C-alpha positions in Angstrom: -12.6 38.9 1.4 -12.2 36.4 -1.4 -15.1 34.7 -3.2 -14.5 31.3 -1.5 -14.9 32.9 1.9 -18.0 34.8 0.8 -19.7 31.7 -0.6 -18.8 29.8 2.5 -20.2 32.5 4.8 -23.4 32.7 2.8 -23.9 28.9 2.8 -23.4 28.8 6.6 -25.8 31.7 7.1 -28.6 30.1 5.1 -28.0 26.7 6.6 -28.2 27.9 10.1 -31.3 30.0 9.3 -33.0 26.9 8.0 -31.8 24.9 11.1 -30.0 22.4 8.9 -26.8 20.5 9.8 -23.8 20.3 7.5 -24.6 16.6 7.2 -28.2 17.3 6.1 -27.1 19.8 3.4 -24.3 17.5 2.2 -26.7 14.5 2.1 -29.3 16.5 0.0 -26.6 17.9 -2.3 -24.9 14.5 -2.6 -21.5 15.7 -1.4 -19.3 14.6 1.4 -19.8 16.3 4.8 -16.2 17.0 5.3 -16.1 18.7 1.8 -19.2 20.7 2.9 -17.2 21.8 6.0 -14.3 22.9 3.9 -16.5 24.9 1.5 -18.2 26.7 4.4 -14.8 27.6 5.8 -13.5 28.9 2.5 -10.8 26.3 2.3 -12.0 24.5 -0.9 -12.7 25.7 -4.4 -16.0 24.5 -5.5 -17.1 23.9 -9.1 -20.2 25.5 -10.5 -21.9 22.1 -10.7 -21.2 21.3 -7.1 -22.2 24.8 -6.0 -25.5 24.3 -7.8 -26.1 21.0 -6.0 -25.4 22.7 -2.6 -27.5 25.7 -3.3 -30.4 24.2 -5.1 -30.6 20.6 -3.7 -28.9 21.2 -0.3 -30.4 24.5 0.7 -33.5 24.5 -1.6 -33.0 27.9 -3.2 -32.1 29.4 -6.5 -28.8 30.8 -7.6 -30.4 34.2 -7.9 -31.6 34.2 -4.3 -28.3 32.9 -3.1 -26.2 35.6 -4.7 -28.8 38.4 -4.3 -27.2 39.6 -1.1 -25.0 42.6 0.0 -22.1 40.2 0.5 -21.8 39.8 -3.2 -22.6 43.3 -4.5 -19.0 44.5 -4.5 -19.6 47.5 -2.4 -17.9 48.0 0.9 -20.2 48.5 3.9 -20.1 52.0 5.4 -19.7 52.4 9.1 
């Protein structure tokens, strides 16, 4: 799985846990909702600055907490 897909999955996971719409996260992060959709679906590259806006302003969390998850640890899950 590529990094764009992983980031998108993590954003969607956190957004749904917080009961936020894509529109609400996009509004708080000052990005377009359609761009937000493309990021969540791994279809767009996102700059570090924009990712920071989505994570910190849109989702209200730190980079550390965002990336501190098994999805990003580089290990394959055992079955």
